[in-house]
VEXZAGU-787344 format. One record per residue (C-alpha): x, y, z; residue number from 1. Coordinates in nm, 4 decimals, padded with zeros to 6 digits. Layout:
<pts>
+----------+----------+----------+------+
|       px |       py |       pz | resi |
+----------+----------+----------+------+
|        X |        Y |        Z |  NUM |
...
+----------+----------+----------+------+
</pts>
This chain:
<pts>
+----------+----------+----------+------+
|       px |       py |       pz | resi |
+----------+----------+----------+------+
|  08.8029 |  13.4795 |  07.2553 |    1 |
|  08.8787 |  13.1817 |  07.0572 |    2 |
|  08.8382 |  13.0039 |  06.7655 |    3 |
|  08.6417 |  12.7480 |  06.7001 |    4 |
|  08.8171 |  12.5404 |  06.3816 |    5 |
|  09.0559 |  12.6129 |  06.2162 |    6 |
|  09.0578 |  12.8590 |  05.9260 |    7 |
|  09.1154 |  13.2209 |  05.8384 |    8 |
|  09.1645 |  13.4997 |  06.0462 |    9 |
|  08.8879 |  13.6805 |  05.8352 |   10 |
|  08.6986 |  13.4375 |  05.8724 |   11 |
|  08.4173 |  13.5303 |  06.0994 |   12 |
|  08.2809 |  13.1702 |  06.1232 |   13 |
|  08.5788 |  13.0433 |  06.3022 |   14 |
|  08.5207 |  13.2793 |  06.5840 |   15 |
|  08.3629 |  13.2562 |  06.8808 |   16 |
|  08.1004 |  13.4875 |  06.8931 |   17 |
|  08.0775 |  13.4704 |  06.5372 |   18 |
|  08.2928 |  13.7993 |  06.5230 |   19 |
|  08.6802 |  13.8309 |  06.4260 |   20 |
|  08.9046 |  13.9576 |  06.7331 |   21 |
|  08.9953 |  14.3754 |  06.7438 |   22 |
|  09.2830 |  14.5455 |  06.8597 |   23 |
|  09.1115 |  14.5058 |  07.2584 |   24 |
|  09.0361 |  14.1504 |  07.2411 |   25 |
|  09.2368 |  13.8452 |  07.3988 |   26 |
|  09.2791 |  13.5535 |  07.2308 |   27 |
|  09.3581 |  13.2277 |  07.2757 |   28 |
|  09.3607 |  13.0016 |  07.0051 |   29 |
|  09.2153 |  12.5982 |  07.0493 |   30 |
|  09.3042 |  12.5511 |  06.6298 |   31 |
|  09.5635 |  12.6559 |  06.4134 |   32 |
|  09.4824 |  12.9970 |  06.2323 |   33 |
|  09.5936 |  13.1894 |  05.9172 |   34 |
|  09.6632 |  13.5443 |  05.9168 |   35 |
|  09.5222 |  13.6125 |  05.5609 |   36 |
|  09.4778 |  14.0066 |  05.6498 |   37 |
|  09.5747 |  14.2479 |  05.8879 |   38 |
|  09.5321 |  14.2118 |  06.2184 |   39 |
|  09.4940 |  14.3234 |  06.5549 |   40 |
|  09.4309 |  14.1938 |  06.9512 |   41 |
|  09.5638 |  14.2520 |  07.3108 |   42 |
|  09.6794 |  13.9269 |  07.3485 |   43 |
|  09.7927 |  13.5909 |  07.1945 |   44 |
|  09.8188 |  13.2893 |  07.3128 |   45 |
|  09.8895 |  13.0259 |  07.0532 |   46 |
|  09.8344 |  12.7451 |  07.3351 |   47 |
|  10.0632 |  12.4793 |  07.1346 |   48 |
|  09.8978 |  12.5467 |  06.8320 |   49 |
|  10.0270 |  12.7545 |  06.4196 |   50 |
|  10.0331 |  13.0852 |  06.3482 |   51 |
|  10.0504 |  13.1556 |  05.9674 |   52 |
|  10.1169 |  13.4755 |  05.8929 |   53 |
|  10.0297 |  13.5460 |  05.4851 |   54 |
|  10.2921 |  13.7504 |  05.3273 |   55 |
|  10.2170 |  14.1297 |  05.2659 |   56 |
|  09.9994 |  14.1497 |  05.6438 |   57 |
|  10.0485 |  14.2191 |  05.8834 |   58 |
|  09.9555 |  14.0874 |  06.3445 |   59 |
|  09.9874 |  14.3485 |  06.5572 |   60 |
|  09.9966 |  14.2249 |  06.9210 |   61 |
|  09.9683 |  14.5604 |  07.1205 |   62 |
|  10.0067 |  14.4487 |  07.4872 |   63 |
|  09.8396 |  14.4754 |  07.7989 |   64 |
|  09.8944 |  14.7926 |  07.9355 |   65 |
|  10.0201 |  14.6026 |  08.3072 |   66 |
|  10.2655 |  14.3667 |  08.1230 |   67 |
|  10.5959 |  14.5406 |  08.1985 |   68 |
|  10.8395 |  14.3034 |  08.3011 |   69 |
|  11.0697 |  14.1686 |  08.0458 |   70 |
|  10.9178 |  13.7498 |  08.0416 |   71 |
|  11.1115 |  13.7468 |  07.6944 |   72 |
|  11.3604 |  13.8625 |  07.5044 |   73 |
|  11.3838 |  13.7049 |  07.0651 |   74 |
|  11.6793 |  13.8557 |  06.8597 |   75 |
|  11.6423 |  13.7129 |  06.4968 |   76 |
|  11.8848 |  13.7555 |  06.1978 |   77 |
|  11.6829 |  13.8955 |  05.9146 |   78 |
|  12.0068 |  13.8757 |  05.6331 |   79 |
|  11.9460 |  13.4765 |  05.5453 |   80 |
|  11.6817 |  13.4368 |  05.3181 |   81 |
|  11.3371 |  13.4778 |  05.3244 |   82 |
|  11.2737 |  13.3435 |  05.6254 |   83 |
|  11.4462 |  13.4632 |  05.9207 |   84 |
|  11.6602 |  13.2452 |  06.1842 |   85 |
|  11.6652 |  13.2587 |  06.5327 |   86 |
|  11.9575 |  13.4189 |  06.6244 |   87 |
|  11.8873 |  13.4037 |  07.0545 |   88 |
|  11.6898 |  13.3672 |  07.3059 |   89 |
|  11.6866 |  13.5291 |  07.6705 |   90 |
|  11.4070 |  13.4068 |  07.9221 |   91 |
|  11.3621 |  13.6115 |  08.3005 |   92 |
|  11.1923 |  13.4660 |  08.5723 |   93 |
|  11.0748 |  13.6552 |  08.8971 |   94 |
|  11.0084 |  13.6043 |  09.2571 |   95 |
|  10.7174 |  13.7488 |  09.4254 |   96 |
|  10.8429 |  14.0665 |  09.4583 |   97 |
|  10.9463 |  14.1105 |  09.1513 |   98 |
|  11.3241 |  14.0878 |  09.1602 |   99 |
|  11.4855 |  13.8974 |  08.8351 |  100 |
|  11.6156 |  13.5887 |  09.0074 |  101 |
|  11.7068 |  13.3946 |  08.6850 |  102 |
|  11.7299 |  13.4630 |  08.3263 |  103 |
|  11.7898 |  13.1717 |  08.0271 |  104 |
|  12.0214 |  13.2140 |  07.7581 |  105 |
|  11.9919 |  13.0258 |  07.3963 |  106 |
|  12.2059 |  13.0982 |  07.1424 |  107 |
|  12.1730 |  12.9744 |  06.7952 |  108 |
|  12.3820 |  12.8799 |  06.4744 |  109 |
|  12.1763 |  12.8128 |  06.1374 |  110 |
|  11.8179 |  12.7464 |  06.3355 |  111 |
|  12.0481 |  12.4620 |  06.5708 |  112 |
|  12.0974 |  12.5296 |  06.9090 |  113 |
|  12.4605 |  12.6150 |  06.9615 |  114 |
|  12.5388 |  12.7396 |  07.3199 |  115 |
|  12.2719 |  12.8348 |  07.6452 |  116 |
|  12.3545 |  12.9891 |  07.9475 |  117 |
|  12.1588 |  12.9486 |  08.2914 |  118 |
|  12.1735 |  13.2963 |  08.5388 |  119 |
|  12.0939 |  13.2825 |  08.8775 |  120 |
|  12.0933 |  13.5929 |  09.0974 |  121 |
|  12.0893 |  13.6525 |  09.4790 |  122 |
|  11.9050 |  13.8506 |  09.7002 |  123 |
|  11.9438 |  13.9211 |  10.0937 |  124 |
|  11.5817 |  13.9675 |  10.2406 |  125 |
|  11.4021 |  14.2177 |  10.0614 |  126 |
|  11.6624 |  14.4046 |  09.9030 |  127 |
|  11.6154 |  14.4716 |  09.5361 |  128 |
|  11.9665 |  14.4869 |  09.4985 |  129 |
|  12.1662 |  14.1468 |  09.3947 |  130 |
|  12.4826 |  14.0673 |  09.6351 |  131 |
|  12.5969 |  13.7199 |  09.3421 |  132 |
|  12.5406 |  13.5903 |  09.0386 |  133 |
|  12.6165 |  13.2849 |  08.8907 |  134 |
|  12.6716 |  13.1910 |  08.5393 |  135 |
|  12.6230 |  12.8446 |  08.4515 |  136 |
|  12.7325 |  12.6911 |  08.0978 |  137 |
|  12.4387 |  12.4299 |  07.9861 |  138 |
|  12.5500 |  12.4126 |  07.6210 |  139 |
|  12.8849 |  12.5020 |  07.4257 |  140 |
|  13.0198 |  12.3721 |  07.1182 |  141 |
|  13.3251 |  12.5415 |  07.1617 |  142 |
|  13.5638 |  12.6244 |  07.4465 |  143 |
|  13.6487 |  12.9533 |  07.3656 |  144 |
|  13.2748 |  13.1003 |  07.4812 |  145 |
|  13.2016 |  13.2070 |  07.7801 |  146 |
|  13.3217 |  13.0145 |  08.0337 |  147 |
|  13.1273 |  12.9964 |  08.4156 |  148 |
|  13.1863 |  13.2447 |  08.6957 |  149 |
|  12.9983 |  13.3390 |  09.0191 |  150 |
|  12.9949 |  13.7410 |  09.0800 |  151 |
|  13.0269 |  13.9583 |  09.3591 |  152 |
|  12.8554 |  14.3499 |  09.3741 |  153 |
|  12.9824 |  14.5465 |  09.6499 |  154 |
|  12.7170 |  14.8952 |  09.7030 |  155 |
|  12.8121 |  15.1881 |  09.8753 |  156 |
|  12.4834 |  15.4209 |  09.9594 |  157 |
|  12.2681 |  15.1700 |  09.7354 |  158 |
|  12.4701 |  15.2357 |  09.4730 |  159 |
|  12.7133 |  14.9552 |  09.2874 |  160 |
|  13.1057 |  15.0245 |  09.3521 |  161 |
|  13.2690 |  14.7070 |  09.2850 |  162 |
|  13.1638 |  14.3804 |  09.0535 |  163 |
|  13.4490 |  14.0946 |  09.1474 |  164 |
|  13.4309 |  13.7941 |  08.8831 |  165 |
|  13.6032 |  13.4527 |  08.9316 |  166 |
|  13.5687 |  13.2521 |  08.6483 |  167 |
|  13.5887 |  12.8310 |  08.6023 |  168 |
|  13.8323 |  12.5910 |  08.6417 |  169 |
|  13.8077 |  12.5831 |  08.2685 |  170 |
|  13.8987 |  12.9064 |  08.1444 |  171 |
|  14.0472 |  13.0681 |  08.4818 |  172 |
|  14.0578 |  13.4230 |  08.5455 |  173 |
|  13.9140 |  13.6753 |  08.7495 |  174 |
|  13.7937 |  14.0609 |  08.7237 |  175 |
|  13.7195 |  14.3371 |  08.9021 |  176 |
|  13.5124 |  14.6563 |  08.8081 |  177 |
|  13.4909 |  15.0107 |  09.0218 |  178 |
|  13.2943 |  15.2513 |  08.9588 |  179 |
|  13.2664 |  15.5922 |  09.0001 |  180 |
|  13.0313 |  15.8329 |  09.1182 |  181 |
|  13.0821 |  16.1017 |  09.1083 |  182 |
|  12.7736 |  16.3762 |  09.1675 |  183 |
|  12.5565 |  16.0613 |  09.1949 |  184 |
|  12.6085 |  15.9327 |  08.7923 |  185 |
|  12.9161 |  15.6815 |  08.6991 |  186 |
|  13.1711 |  15.8551 |  08.5122 |  187 |
|  13.4076 |  15.5779 |  08.5000 |  188 |
|  13.4440 |  15.2310 |  08.5123 |  189 |
|  13.7716 |  15.0483 |  08.5305 |  190 |
|  13.8004 |  14.6294 |  08.4605 |  191 |
|  14.0841 |  14.4447 |  08.5741 |  192 |
|  14.1681 |  14.1186 |  08.4450 |  193 |
|  14.3696 |  13.8364 |  08.5561 |  194 |
|  14.3740 |  13.4753 |  08.3832 |  195 |
|  14.6307 |  13.2080 |  08.4292 |  196 |
|  14.9221 |  13.2024 |  08.2960 |  197 |
|  14.9694 |  13.5498 |  08.4575 |  198 |
|  14.8741 |  13.8153 |  08.2843 |  199 |
|  14.6492 |  14.1573 |  08.3117 |  200 |
|  14.4108 |  14.3613 |  08.1483 |  201 |
|  14.2667 |  14.6844 |  08.2069 |  202 |
|  13.9530 |  14.8623 |  08.0324 |  203 |
|  13.7822 |  15.1539 |  08.1271 |  204 |
|  13.4340 |  15.2365 |  08.0171 |  205 |
|  13.3819 |  15.6622 |  08.0066 |  206 |
|  13.0273 |  15.8162 |  08.0160 |  207 |
|  12.8629 |  16.1456 |  07.9563 |  208 |
|  12.5569 |  16.2250 |  08.0676 |  209 |
|  12.2320 |  16.4879 |  07.9829 |  210 |
|  11.9519 |  16.4920 |  08.2035 |  211 |
|  12.0154 |  16.1613 |  08.3677 |  212 |
|  12.0631 |  15.9604 |  08.0683 |  213 |
|  12.4097 |  15.8555 |  07.8855 |  214 |
|  12.4647 |  16.0594 |  07.5736 |  215 |
|  12.7772 |  15.8616 |  07.5250 |  216 |
|  12.9597 |  15.6267 |  07.6084 |  217 |
|  13.3169 |  15.5361 |  07.5578 |  218 |
|  13.5254 |  15.1608 |  07.6502 |  219 |
|  13.8711 |  15.1793 |  07.6074 |  220 |
|  14.0288 |  14.7586 |  07.5794 |  221 |
|  14.3315 |  14.6090 |  07.4094 |  222 |
|  14.3478 |  14.6667 |  07.1123 |  223 |
|  14.0849 |  14.9571 |  07.0328 |  224 |
|  13.8326 |  15.2004 |  07.1474 |  225 |
|  13.4061 |  15.1125 |  07.1128 |  226 |
|  13.2250 |  15.4102 |  07.1115 |  227 |
|  12.8276 |  15.4584 |  07.1988 |  228 |
|  12.5662 |  15.7563 |  07.0980 |  229 |
|  12.2440 |  15.7441 |  07.2510 |  230 |
|  11.9171 |  15.9134 |  07.1495 |  231 |
|  11.5947 |  15.8938 |  07.3752 |  232 |
|  11.2527 |  15.9238 |  07.3872 |  233 |
|  11.0041 |  15.9922 |  07.6813 |  234 |
|  10.9424 |  15.6278 |  07.6427 |  235 |
|  10.9660 |  15.4063 |  08.0030 |  236 |
|  11.2304 |  15.2434 |  08.0901 |  237 |
|  11.0581 |  14.8692 |  08.2189 |  238 |
|  11.3323 |  14.7853 |  08.4603 |  239 |
|  11.4306 |  15.1496 |  08.5684 |  240 |
|  11.1917 |  15.1393 |  08.8921 |  241 |
|  11.3741 |  14.8323 |  08.9705 |  242 |
|  11.7195 |  14.9821 |  08.9605 |  243 |
|  11.6789 |  15.3380 |  08.9530 |  244 |
|  12.0608 |  15.4353 |  09.1525 |  245 |
|  12.2549 |  15.1657 |  08.9281 |  246 |
|  12.2367 |  15.3442 |  08.5575 |  247 |
|  12.5261 |  15.1796 |  08.3657 |  248 |
|  12.5436 |  14.9414 |  08.1334 |  249 |
|  12.7946 |  14.8126 |  07.8529 |  250 |
|  12.5857 |  14.5257 |  07.6716 |  251 |
|  12.2262 |  14.6723 |  07.6645 |  252 |
|  12.0727 |  14.5713 |  07.4950 |  253 |
|  12.1989 |  14.2780 |  07.3034 |  254 |
|  12.1864 |  14.0416 |  07.5644 |  255 |
|  11.9215 |  14.1478 |  07.8454 |  256 |
|  11.7283 |  14.4281 |  07.8927 |  257 |
|  11.7197 |  14.4756 |  08.2867 |  258 |
|  11.9232 |  14.2280 |  08.4012 |  259 |
|  11.9459 |  14.2685 |  08.8173 |  260 |
|  12.2768 |  14.5058 |  08.7764 |  261 |
|  12.3631 |  14.5190 |  08.4305 |  262 |
|  12.1910 |  14.6671 |  08.1383 |  263 |
|  11.9608 |  14.9373 |  08.3139 |  264 |
|  12.0984 |  15.2401 |  08.2194 |  265 |
|  11.9308 |  15.5494 |  08.1618 |  266 |
|  11.5673 |  15.6904 |  08.2914 |  267 |
|  11.4547 |  15.6412 |  07.9381 |  268 |
|  11.4249 |  15.3817 |  07.6504 |  269 |
|  11.6645 |  15.4619 |  07.4006 |  270 |
|  11.4822 |  15.5593 |  07.0243 |  271 |
|  11.8651 |  15.4759 |  06.8941 |  272 |
|  12.1843 |  15.3340 |  06.9582 |  273 |
|  12.5256 |  15.3892 |  06.7032 |  274 |
|  12.8082 |  15.2141 |  06.7564 |  275 |
|  13.1297 |  15.2001 |  06.6198 |  276 |
|  13.4959 |  14.9688 |  06.7248 |  277 |
|  13.8705 |  14.9976 |  06.5901 |  278 |
|  13.8026 |  14.7500 |  06.3630 |  279 |
|  13.5711 |  15.0502 |  06.1678 |  280 |
|  13.2731 |  14.7942 |  06.2657 |  281 |
|  12.9586 |  15.0060 |  06.3063 |  282 |
|  12.5717 |  14.9327 |  06.4341 |  283 |
|  12.2578 |  15.0900 |  06.4681 |  284 |
|  11.9367 |  15.0084 |  06.6755 |  285 |
|  11.6316 |  15.1482 |  06.6240 |  286 |
|  11.3253 |  15.1593 |  06.8757 |  287 |
|  10.9779 |  15.0463 |  06.8460 |  288 |
|  10.7034 |  15.0552 |  07.1400 |  289 |
|  10.3915 |  14.9070 |  07.2063 |  290 |
|  10.1052 |  15.1055 |  07.2827 |  291 |
|  10.1970 |  15.0988 |  07.6726 |  292 |
|  10.4868 |  15.2454 |  07.5584 |  293 |
|  10.7574 |  14.9619 |  07.6094 |  294 |
|  10.9560 |  14.8745 |  07.3757 |  295 |
|  10.8536 |  14.5482 |  07.1112 |  296 |
|  11.0656 |  14.5487 |  06.8536 |  297 |
|  11.4560 |  14.6877 |  06.8097 |  298 |
|  11.6013 |  14.6585 |  06.4186 |  299 |
|  11.9588 |  14.6272 |  06.4276 |  300 |
|  12.1561 |  14.7097 |  06.1285 |  301 |
|  12.5084 |  14.6401 |  06.0778 |  302 |
|  12.7475 |  14.5559 |  05.8122 |  303 |
|  12.7631 |  14.1992 |  05.8598 |  304 |
|  12.3962 |  14.1084 |  05.8775 |  305 |
|  12.0535 |  14.2688 |  05.9913 |  306 |
|  11.8366 |  14.1756 |  06.2551 |  307 |
|  11.5400 |  14.2220 |  06.4748 |  308 |
|  11.4600 |  14.1850 |  06.8556 |  309 |
|  11.1596 |  14.1190 |  06.9925 |  310 |
|  11.0172 |  14.2299 |  07.3924 |  311 |
|  10.7606 |  14.0300 |  07.5542 |  312 |
|  10.5950 |  14.1119 |  07.8860 |  313 |
|  10.4656 |  13.9815 |  08.2137 |  314 |
|  10.3016 |  14.1934 |  08.4858 |  315 |
+----------+----------+----------+------+
</pts>
């Protein structure tokens, strides 16, 4: 369906067919529209036009059941005023084999682009497991932000055993991640870091499993410990089918869900995550799902400000 002139969503006359879109309709806009009632559609393509949602009403986009590849993850900071500020945007690109080949990550400060990174994954033949990852800094307002780096992956029987990372000249150093797999599940990873001038740091991450899902993860590093506790339901993990032998995550879901090696850690999606660390900082993440069972929103609550992330998919 499309609109034939600008106006309110509730106005039949602005829509082709003289009918308001429903939850099973795909909408392509030819004009701006104001959502003045609770509304729903299957898909919405703004086509470069504005969608204004009035206070007190909701627009629910149910999504195509075939859309299971994460195309974009947007996180909004929701504690600074009446209008949320964009905190970050991650765009995912795939090849014909549906392998994640690159991620464009943008981070914002007070509505202004503050830093941007571009991550590229390399594969051999038809393998779904990358052998190399290159992260390039496109924009950084502070040299203390993450530098460029190249990661090299080593596998044994389809399982990641070593991730060796070499940083750029702007921030010299390297790290090797050794991963232990007794019984087919990761129980511990060890991170060995070195930097210039010479210094070595060792971090360890230990995991506890239940029915193939990590229920507790403890990250021990100087000067303290981060604890993560997970709860699950039967919703599918969008990327588990491409990485079904790699069930480890350290950063999920703060950055990307289902990047080529990182961030796939369980058979199911989390319904909630609780994190605490040595500074008595804590955060809680609670998920909502689309009609086809994939995450559409995560609400992140923490003492220094609440936010929420939105998931957008393709197939």
